[in-house]
Each structure stands twice: as structure tokens, then as C-alpha cells.
N, C-alpha and C positions, 0 to 999 in steps of 0.2 A: 504494500500500500504506500502510495506517495505521501510524503509528509505534508501536513497542512501548512499552507503559506500564511504567514501572519502579517508581513509588510510587503505589499505588492501592488502592481498596476493592474487593475481588474479589466477583464473583457466581458463580453456578454454572458459567457458561461460561468465566470467566477465572481461576478458582482453579486454580493448578498442580496437576496430579494426581500428579506425581512431582518429586523433587529429590535431588541428591546429598547435600545437607545442609540442615537446617532450623535457623535461629537463632531462639530465642524471646526476645523483648524488643527494643524499638526505641529504647532510650536510646543514649547515645554509645558505651557498651561494646559493645552488640549490633551497632550499625551499623558500627563499626570492625572488628568481627569478621567481619561479612558482607563488608565491603570486601576484607579480606585473603583470605578463603576464595574469593571470586570471582576474585581475582587469581591464585590458585593453579590456576585452571582448573576449579573445581567449580561445578556448577549449584546456585546458592545461593538459598534463599528465606528471608526474614525475616518473622516473624509478630509483629505488634504489636496489642495489644487496644484501644489508644486511636486517636483519629482523626488523629493526627500523630506523627511521629518526635520524640524528645527533648522530650516534653511532661510527663514525670512527675518523676523524681528529678533528672535532669541539669540542667534550668534552675533548680532549687531549690537548687543548690549555690552556692558563691561563685565558681565558674567560674575557678578559679586553678590554678597549677602551681608546683612547687618542686623543685629538685634537692637540697635539704637533707634527705636521708634517711640514717639510720644503719643501716638493714637492707640487706644486700647484695642480697637478692632483690628488694627494692623499688627500689633504685638501678638494678638491671639492667633494670627496666621503665621507670622515669621518665626516665632520661637519653636513651635513643633516642627516647622519646615526645616530649620537648621538641625534639629535633632535627627530628622530623617536623613538629611545629607550626611551627617556624621556617622550614621549607621546604614549607609545606603545599600550596601550589598545585602544586608539582612532585610532591609525594607522591601527590596524588589525580589528577594529570594534567589539571587545569583551570586554564589560564593566567589569572592575575589574581584567583583566588579569595581573598578577603580574610577572615581570621578575627579581625580587630581585635586582633592580638597586641600586648601591652604588656609590656615588660621593666622594670617599676618596682620589682621586688624584693620579698622577704619579710624583715621585720625582727622577730626574736624578742627580747624584752627581759624582764628580771626585776628585781624590787626586793630580791632575796635575794642578798647577797654570796656566800653559800655555793654558789650555782649557777654561779659563774664557772668553777670547775674542770670541771664537767660540760659547760658550753658549749664550753670549750676542747677538751675531748675529742671533742665532736661535730664541731667544725670539723676536727680532725685526721682523723676518719673520713671526712668529706666530701672532704678533700684526697686521701685514699687511694683514693677512687673516681674521682678525676679532676676533682672539683668544686673547683678551686683558687681560684675567686673567692669562696668562702665565707670570711667574716671574723669574728673575735672582736672585739667592741667593748667598751671600758671606759666608765665613766660620762661622762667628758669627751668622748669621741668620739661617744657617742650624742647628747649635748647639742649639740655643734657641728654635726653633720650632720642631725639630726632635731629641730629646736627645738620641735616640737609634741608631743614625747614628754615625759612627766613627769620632772622632775629626780630623782624617787625611784628611777628605773630605773638600776641601777648596773652592769649587764653585759648583753650580748646577742650575737646573731649576725646577720649580714646577707649576702645574696647578691643582687647586682644583677640577675642573669640570670633570676631567678624572676619570676613575673608572672601575668597573666590573659588571657583571650580570650573570644570569643563562642562559647559551646557550640552555639548554634543553627547558626551558619555552619559550624562544624567538623563537626557531625553531617550537615548537608546536603551538605557537600563530600564526606564519605566515601560518602554514598548516591549522589550524582550521579556520582562518579568510579568507581563499581563497576559490574559487570554483573549484580549480584544483583537480585532482585525483592523489593519491600517491600510486604507486605500489611497494610493499615491496617484498624482496626475489626474485627479478626479475633482472636477469643479462643481460646486452646488449651483444650480440654476433656478431653483425655486423650492418652496416648502408648502405642502398642501395641508389644508385643514378641513374638518367637517364639523358636525354639530357637537362632537366630543373633544374637539381641539386638534392638535397635531395628528396627521395620519400618514404623511409620507415626506421623504426628502427626494427631490428630483436632482439628478446630476447629468453631466454631459455623457455619462456612460450608462445611464439607466436610472430606475427609480427604486428606492428602498422604502418599504412600508415600515412605519414605526410610530409609536405613540409618545416618544420622548426625544427631544432634541436639546443639546447643550451647545450654545453659541460661544465658542472659544476662538473666534476668528481674528482676534487682535485688532489691527488697524482696519480690518474689513468687517468688524462686528456690527457696525451701523448698517451696512448694506445687507447683511444677513437678517438683522432684526426687521428691516423694512419689508422683507419678504412676507412677514406675517402681520404687517401693519403697525409695527412698534417703532417709535423713535426713541433712541437712547440719549441721555444727557452726557455725551462723551465727545471730546475733541481729540483729533490726531495732530500731534505737533512733531515736526521733524527734529531729530537730535543727531548731531554728527559726532564722530570720534576719530582719533588718529592713532595708528599703530606706528611706533618708532622702532626702527631696527636696533639690535643690540649695540650698546655703547658702554665703554668702561666706566664712565662717570655715573651711571644709573645704579643706585644701591639695590641689590637684589633682595635684601631682607626688609625692605620698607613696607609699611602698610599702604592702604589706599589713602592718599593724602588729599584733603579737600580744603580749599579756601572758601569759607562760607560767604564772605562778602562778594567775591567775584564769581562764585560757583564755577571755579576751575578745579580740575582734579586730575591726578595721575596715579598709576600703580605700576609696579614692575611686572614684566611679562617675558619670561624666557630670555633674560639678559637685556631686553629692550623695555618698552613701556606701552601702556595704553593711556591716553589722555583725552580730555574733553573740556569743553566750556559750554555752559548753558546760556545761549544767546537770548537775552530778554526780549529782543525784537522779533524773534521767530513767531510767526502767527500760525494758528491752526489751519489745516487744510481740509477742504470739504471732499476732496477726491484723492485718497491715499493711493499710492502706486507700489508695485512690487520692487522696482528698481529706483530707489530714492536718490535723487541727484545730490551732489555735494558742491560746496563752494570752492572755487579754485584757490582762494586765499585763506581758507579756514585754518590750515595747519600753521601758516605764518602768523596769523593773528593770535592763535592759541599759544604758540611758543613765546610770543612777546608777553602775553598776559601771565603765563604760568611762572615766569621768572620771579614774580612777586611772591609766589608761594615757595618756590625752591630755586634759589639763585643759580644752582649748577646747570640749569637748563640753558642759560646764556652761553656757557662753554660748550654744551652739547650742540646747540644751534650752529655754532661756527664750524662744526665738523660734518654737518649733515648735507647730503645731496638729495635730490628729488626722489631717488630710488629708495631712500631710507624711510620715507613717509608714505603711509597708505591711509587715505581718508575714506571712511564709509559712513553711511547714514541709515537710520531706521526711524521708528516713531515711538514716542511716549504717548500714552493715552491718559487723558485727564477727565475726571468727573468733577462736579461742582465742589466736592469736598476732598478731592485727590485720593479717593479710596475706591477700590474696585466694585464692580457690579456682580453679585453672586446670588444665585438662587432662582426659583421659579418666577415667571412673569404672570401675575394674576389675570391679565387680560386675555392670555392665550394658554389654555390648558395644555401642559406638556412641553412648554417652551421655557428653557432654563438659560441662565447667563453665567458665564465665568470670563469676564472681560473688563476692560477699562483700567488697564494696568500701566503704571510707570515703573513698577517693581515686580514684574511677573516672574522673573527667575527666582527671586528670594521667597516669594509667597506661594509658588505653584504647588509644592507637595501637599501642604495642608489645605489650600484652597480646593484642590482636586478632591481631597478626601471629604471636605465639607459638602461639595456638590453631590457626591455619591450618597452621603448621609441624608441630604435633603430629598434626592430622587427616591431613595429607598424608604423614606418616611421615618428615618431614625432621628431626625432633627426637625423640629417644627419651624416653618418659615418665619414666624414671629420671633424666634430665638436667634435668628441670623441678622445681625445689625447691618450687614452689607447688602440687604435686599434692595431691589430697585424702588420699592414703595417708600423707602425712607425719606425721599425728597418730598413726595406728596404728604407724608405724615408729619413733616416738620422735624424729623429726627436727625438733621444734618449737623455735623460738627466739623468745621474746616480743619484740615490737617495742618500741623506745624512742624513735622519732622524736617530736619535740614536736608538739603540736596534732593528735593522733590522735582526741581526743575520748573516749578510753578512760580510765576511772579505776579 
């Protein structure tokens, strides 16, 4: 008997005709959601329009995670997600599966002395959520522990257990560890409903009958929601980043370093670095695209700005050639309170959300599990503070975690 294919491009013969639940979107959020749905015993099919999983927004992130959150709803997702990443092989049931997890920390710093009190308050909130390793640092402590940070930085916070990972390996682990089927190069063209709600998902390769759909389509979540007459309160905003080729001046043991005021940041990556700047003038786009354009001068502008955070970048810049810099771009998704949309949509029975992320990589493991609990009836919708209905219910609390990219 031929082995059952789990991740494949379907044809007329192999396209599933039915499923308990269809997940739309094959980034890390969608794949983690499919993993947990399949673990709950549901016949799960994920549909991805591209030719591979985790090939759009997910790898264009900085692939990092942090427990330094000040919103309770976000902390409730990220803390168990980090624990899953720390025990990933056990979580997905694949002995030895390595996601290249590094706990090199997140360091937030500011050159504004007036920020000290706000940073201390943030640390107090972190501690109240159980993140007791979060620290407030004064100027002398920053200089002593992180000599590559500008002496202009007078206060900051640091949490050693924050870090980064391989999103490719994490996504593949969730996929391989599940019993879901993952349909590649398969684009959703419509969603059908009847008097009982969702009844089918139409694709360019055929139709799948189902009573449950989870919208994990990232920057295309709005387009998917409109297929069932729902408009989501979410904006897609382009975010660029630069990969810098290995240079001897870049400290390999550094944390992810963030200038709060400028929202510039960098972290080491295989002898080189990833760096970015959150441009406050970047506007939301109504029509997200797969191949997101970049600005020709973004890397030069960023290198100039980031020397205020770490002066050694001025020396690095003098040695760089164009081939040493690679600029890419993806999207951050923002809701009115900068927190994701998770759970069933009351207006359309069987239609669920797991989208609206600026922090999808770090939240996806627990967010996927929450969706599975909601679909299976193990969690009541009213106990999920990230439901779409929170806006109409007046339960919105604007986020204030640093480096959200929201101005």
C-alpha cells in the first residue's frame, strides 16, 4: 500500500472531497492551527495557495519571540507558546526535531531618561504575569553588560529567556507531527454557505465540503472573510528588513537589541545580522500582494539610523558592498487594539478566525491550540478575550507593548 501523502499538490483524484475543518493559509499560524485541530480528532485539511508551507509572511519576519508583553491577553498566548518551543520535539511528537532555538534575549533601550518610569512599570507587569526574569537596567548596567550599545542609552529592559528560532523547522514540525493534510498550490476561490452556515470551500482544484473553516490567511485574511460577507477590523502594513552578511564586528552573542525611540533593531544571524526600522510613515495597504516591493534606499537609511543604537554599525557600513545587503518585505497586520482576531464569527456559523497578527511567530503555538479548543467546544467563546465581538462589546484595550510597530 502506498503511503498516505500529507503535504502535496492535489489533483482531481487526490483532492479531499470532505473535511471536518478546512484551514486557509499555510504560514506558521495556519499550520499550528491545523496541528492542534488534528490532535483534537478532527479530519483537518489545510489549503495553501503557494507551492510550500511558510513561504510568505512567516520567513519574512525576524523569527523571534519574547515574553515581555504588557497585555494580559497577549501574555496568555506567548508564555505557553514559548514553553512549546522549548519542548518542541515533545510537543509535535518527533524525537530530535530541532528548531534552532536560541535564548539570547530581547534588550529594549532608550536614550530618554523620562522613559525609565514607564520601563519600570512594564517590568512590574511582566513580573505579575510570571515573567520574573525581566529586568530594568540603568545606564551603567547597560554599558557593563552590553558594550556594543551606545552610551547614550540611559535605561532599558532585558529578558534573557527571549530569543529566536527557525520558523521553517517549526512550521515543518507542526505539519509533520499532525495528521492533517496540507494542500499546496491550491487557491481558495470562494466559500459556500447554507441555512446552517459554512458548507463548502471552493478552490481552483475543486470543492471541499465542510462545516468549519478557520481563516489563517495572514495579509489575505480580509479577502477570505469577504467571501462570507464579513469585514474585519484589520490593516496590512508593509514592514521591511535587511539581512547583513557576516562581518567580524557583529557580536554573535548579542540579544535582539531595540531602540525604543526610533524603533530600530538588530540581532545576530549566523555571523551576520538581521535589522529593521519601523517607518512611521508607512501606510496600510488595501491590496496586499505576495511579492512585496522594497525601497531601494531602505538599507542605507536603516544603517544610518541604527548607529545611534550600536555605534559599531558605522564601521561595518564602511566595509559593506551591495552584495552584503539583502532587503525583503512582508506585512504586519494590525487590529484597533494591536491584538489578534481569534475564534468563531457569530454572524457566520462555522467560520473561525486566527489572524490579525504583528506577532504571529511568537503567538502561533498557543493560538492554534486555542482555536482547536474553541472549535471542539472545550472553551466557551465568551472566555476568549480575543474574539472579534470584543470591539462591538466595548471590551477593547489598546496594547502598549514596545516594538509593536504601531504609531
